[in-house]
C-alpha positions, 0 to 999 in steps of 0.5 A, spaced: 695 498 545 694 498 553 700 503 554 696 509 549 690 508 553 693 508 560 697 514 558 691 518 555 687 516 562 692 519 566 693 525 562 686 526 563 686 525 570 692 530 571 688 535 566 682 534 571 686 536 577 689 542 573 682 544 572 680 543 579 686 547 581 682 554 578 676 553 583 680 550 589 686 548 592 689 542 589 696 540 593 702 538 589 702 531 592 696 529 588 699 530 582 705 527 584 701 521 586 698 520 579 705 521 576 707 515 580 701 511 579 702 512 572 710 510 573 708 503 576 703 501 571 708 502 566 713 499 569 709 493 571 706 492 564 713 493 561 716 488 565 711 482 565 710 480 558 704 476 559 701 483 561 700 484 553 701 491 555 705 494 549 705 488 544 700 482 544 704 476 546 703 468 546 704 466 553 701 459 552 695 456 550 689 457 555 684 453 550 688 447 550 685 441 554 690 435 553 696 434 556 701 438 551 706 443 553 712 446 549 719 447 551 723 453 550 730 455 551 734 462 551 740 465 550 744 460 545 747 457 541 752 455 546 757 449 548 752 447 553 746 447 547 749 440 544 748 437 551 741 439 551 740 436 544 743 430 547 737 429 552 732 432 547 734 426 542 734 421 548 727 423 550 724 424 542 722 431 544 722 437 540 723 444 543 724 451 540 731 455 541 731 463 541 738 465 539 742 471 540 745 473 534 752 474 536 752 467 539 750 465 532 756 468 529 760 464 534 757 457 534 754 457 527 755 449 527 751 448 533 745 452 530 746 448 524 745 442 528 739 444 532 736 445 526 738 439 523 735 435 529 728 438 528 728 443 533 725 450 531 729 457 532 727 464 534 730 471 534 732 473 541 736 480 539 743 480 536 746 483 543 741 481 548 744 487 551 742 489 559 741 496 555 736 493 550 730 496 554 733 503 553 734 502 545 730 506 540 726 503 535 731 504 530 736 500 534 731 495 536 730 494 529 737 493 527 738 488 532 732 484 530 734 484 522 741 482 523 739 476 527 734 474 522 739 475 517 744 470 521 738 465 522 736 465 515 744 464 513 743 457 516 736 455 516 735 458 509 728 462 511 726 467 516 723 466 523 717 469 525 718 468 532 721 473 537 722 473 544 725 480 547 731 480 552 728 479 559 721 479 557 721 486 557 717 490 552 716 497 551 714 502 545 720 502 541 720 494 541 712 495 539 714 499 533 720 495 531 715 489 531 710 493 527 715 493 521 718 486 522 711 482 523 714 477 528 710 474 533 712 475 540 713 469 544 713 469 552 712 464 557 707 462 563 712 457 566 718 461 568 724 456 571 729 462 573 734 457 571 738 463 569 739 466 576 738 460 581 743 455 581 739 450 586 736 444 582 731 442 587 728 449 587 728 449 579 725 443 578 720 444 584 718 451 581 717 448 574 713 442 576 708 446 580 706 450 574 705 445 569 699 445 566 696 443 559 698 449 554 704 451 558 710 454 555 716 453 559 722 458 559 729 455 560 736 457 558 741 452 554 747 455 557 748 452 564 749 445 567 744 446 572 739 446 566 741 440 564 740 436 570 733 439 571 731 438 564 733 430 564 728 430 571 723 434 568 722 430 562 722 424 566 716 427 570 712 429 564 713 422 561 710 419 568 704 424 568 702 423 561 704 430 558 706 430 551 712 436 549 710 438 542 713 443 538 711 451 539 707 451 532 703 446 534 701 448 541 700 455 539 697 453 532 702 458 528 707 458 523 714 459 525 717 461 519 716 465 513 714 460 506 
């Protein structure tokens, strides 16, 4: 993966500087600069899922020429999910819900209703802990497998879709996914509804980024998202966009046979 190649490159640069230091004075600041540059590259690659730095992620379909996009929702199931389902049903739209394991334990009936209404379900870790990015492979693997089991207990089959919390990836997540064989799902249209409450800003941000093959990231946990979703679906309809299931947009299978 990119991370290994980048790390090897910077190690070689450090070795070259060390070798040169036998023949001339190489100030310590150059070693510090190379180390800092490596840190920046790794930070950027880890923080932005679309960089494919640690794992190959599906962040849209750039080859899609028709006006088709997919809607995804993170962090449920939640009481607000029921209202999201009402809006989607009203507009005859199917979406993908990336669910947190501990929330499935709290709201199994909401997950069941989501599935019954024809929506796709993916894995979004068990805890969605703010420290998830620092977990070792064993703990990441446990979280993914625990949530898989919870989804399967309701759905009856295993999801193949995983979206890492916060969209952050790292070597531990890459190693865990090499075992579970999930497809990593990102996005290319981020609403920011998880942090911003101003509805006009959220809607404008999404609309400006809408394009064929896009994957929209929303959260089924806030009242702001409900209002924005209603307006977004009306906008898409007026502009002849079709919301399709994630599997159709990306030509992948969401569940194991």
